[in-house]
N, C-alpha and C positions, 0 to 999 in steps of 0.2 A: 595328551602330549603325543602319543603314538599316532593318533588320527591326523594331527598336524604334519607329521612326518610321512604320511601316506602309508602307514603300516596298519593293516586291518586285523583286529583281534576281536574275539567274541567276549561277551560279558562273563560267561562261565569260565573261560580260560583265565581271564584277569582275576576272577574270584578265587580260582584254584591256586594260582601263583601267589596271590596275596596271602592266602591261608598258609601255604607252605613257608612263606617268609615271616609269618606271624604278624601280618599287618591288618589293620582294621580301618575302614573308612571313617572320616570325621563326620559327626552329625551334630545338629543343633540340639540344645537342651529344650526340654518341654517347658511350655509356658505354665506358670502357676495360675491356679484359679483365683477367683475373687472372694471365695468363701473364707470368712474369718472365724477361727475356732474360738469358742467362749469356754473358759475353764469352768468345770462343774456341770456343763450341759452336755448330755449324751445325744448324738445324732440319731435320727430315726433308724430302726433296724431294717434289715432286708426282709420284707414281708413275703416275698415270692420265693426266696431262697435261690434266686438266679435260675429258676426252672423255666427254660425257654421252650420246653416241650410238655405242656400240660396233658392230662389224661383225656380230656374231651374239649370240644369248642366252648367258648364263653366261660372258661374257668379262671383265666388270668388276663387282666387288661393292664397294659402299661403304656406309658408315653414319655417322651423327653420334653418336659415342660420347663421352659425358661422363665415365663411370667404367667401369673394367674390372677384374674380379677376377683376380688372379694368384696364384701359389703363395706369394708374399710378402705378399699383402694387396691392398687396393684402390688403384688408381692413378687 
């Protein structure tokens, strides 16, 4: 609205003034995934322990796999 009026303000100034007034910007909710939880079935544990800095090369291999082909078809 200020830009339409020809008033130039910086992003940090707006953020500071909003914080002083106790205002927060509106944001969209996160989309939910398509994974359906089954009662009584435990998901796989975190085998790597979220260690993104292993001790040496070729210690930890990971990937973001959405589909994988198996002998029975795509999972």
